[in-house]
PLY file of the C-alpha trace (Angstrom):
ply
format ascii 1.0
element vertex 102
property float x
property float y
property float z
element edge 101
property int vertex1
property int vertex2
end_header
0.00 0.00 0.00
1.21 3.48 -0.80
-0.06 6.57 1.02
0.11 9.97 -0.66
-1.05 13.38 0.55
-1.26 16.57 -1.50
-2.09 20.01 -0.10
-3.17 22.93 -2.26
-4.19 26.53 -1.76
-7.30 27.50 -3.72
-8.51 30.88 -4.95
-11.96 30.41 -3.44
-14.05 27.97 -1.44
-16.13 25.37 -3.22
-19.72 26.73 -3.40
-22.53 24.97 -1.57
-23.24 23.84 1.94
-23.27 20.03 1.73
-20.98 18.83 4.56
-19.83 15.57 2.92
-20.25 13.32 -0.11
-19.06 9.94 -1.36
-18.53 8.86 -4.97
-17.42 5.57 -6.48
-17.19 1.99 -5.21
-13.74 0.56 -4.54
-14.95 -3.05 -4.78
-15.60 -2.55 -8.49
-11.88 -2.20 -9.21
-12.47 1.52 -9.30
-12.10 3.81 -6.30
-14.16 5.53 -3.65
-13.80 9.15 -2.67
-14.97 10.85 0.51
-15.19 14.64 0.41
-15.59 16.58 3.66
-16.03 20.33 4.12
-13.72 20.69 7.16
-10.76 22.86 6.12
-10.29 26.63 5.83
-11.98 28.05 2.69
-8.70 28.45 0.80
-7.26 25.00 1.57
-7.68 21.58 -0.02
-6.05 18.34 1.09
-6.18 15.07 -0.84
-5.09 11.86 0.92
-4.74 8.73 -1.21
-4.40 5.06 -0.26
-3.48 2.90 -3.25
-2.23 -0.67 -3.65
-0.23 0.34 -6.72
3.09 1.98 -5.83
5.22 4.20 -8.04
2.58 6.44 -9.58
2.95 9.45 -7.28
3.70 11.78 -10.20
0.52 10.71 -11.99
-1.57 11.19 -8.84
0.01 14.60 -8.28
-0.87 15.70 -11.84
-4.47 14.44 -11.62
-5.02 16.16 -8.26
-3.43 19.43 -9.44
-5.66 19.45 -12.54
-8.75 18.83 -10.40
-7.85 21.65 -7.98
-7.24 24.06 -10.87
-10.58 23.18 -12.48
-12.87 22.86 -9.46
-11.26 25.18 -6.88
-12.32 22.85 -4.03
-11.46 25.20 -1.18
-12.46 23.93 2.25
-12.39 20.25 1.32
-10.49 17.32 2.74
-10.66 14.52 0.20
-9.86 10.90 1.03
-9.35 8.44 -1.83
-9.39 4.68 -1.40
-8.02 3.45 -4.74
-8.63 0.02 -6.18
-6.54 0.52 -9.32
-8.55 3.19 -11.13
-7.23 4.88 -14.28
-6.41 8.62 -14.13
-9.45 9.59 -16.22
-11.72 7.71 -13.80
-10.09 9.44 -10.84
-10.67 12.83 -12.46
-14.30 11.97 -13.22
-15.00 10.82 -9.66
-13.34 13.92 -8.16
-15.45 16.22 -10.33
-18.61 14.22 -9.51
-17.85 14.59 -5.81
-17.32 18.34 -6.13
-20.64 18.64 -7.96
-22.42 16.75 -5.16
-20.88 19.13 -2.60
-22.14 22.17 -4.51
-25.83 21.25 -4.08
0 1
1 2
2 3
3 4
4 5
5 6
6 7
7 8
8 9
9 10
10 11
11 12
12 13
13 14
14 15
15 16
16 17
17 18
18 19
19 20
20 21
21 22
22 23
23 24
24 25
25 26
26 27
27 28
28 29
29 30
30 31
31 32
32 33
33 34
34 35
35 36
36 37
37 38
38 39
39 40
40 41
41 42
42 43
43 44
44 45
45 46
46 47
47 48
48 49
49 50
50 51
51 52
52 53
53 54
54 55
55 56
56 57
57 58
58 59
59 60
60 61
61 62
62 63
63 64
64 65
65 66
66 67
67 68
68 69
69 70
70 71
71 72
72 73
73 74
74 75
75 76
76 77
77 78
78 79
79 80
80 81
81 82
82 83
83 84
84 85
85 86
86 87
87 88
88 89
89 90
90 91
91 92
92 93
93 94
94 95
95 96
96 97
97 98
98 99
99 100
100 101
């Protein structure tokens, strides 16, 4: 198992008032993501647990792209990976942000 954590400063908080959301199902060979609105409005932290080591650079790029696109200020995001591809990770992150905006 590899554990990765990325911290970013955002330009604004993610809109909405939903306190938490979950997307994905790790048992499907995909991943599950828990998003929680618990950080300061200009902070985002993404913690990843993955069984596949050596892809830290890929995870870092996917997370940085998500933060730039969604500006998820205020969120702590926990990812339990089951071997998902980068495009699936990006999709699930954006789905989670959309759920939090409701």
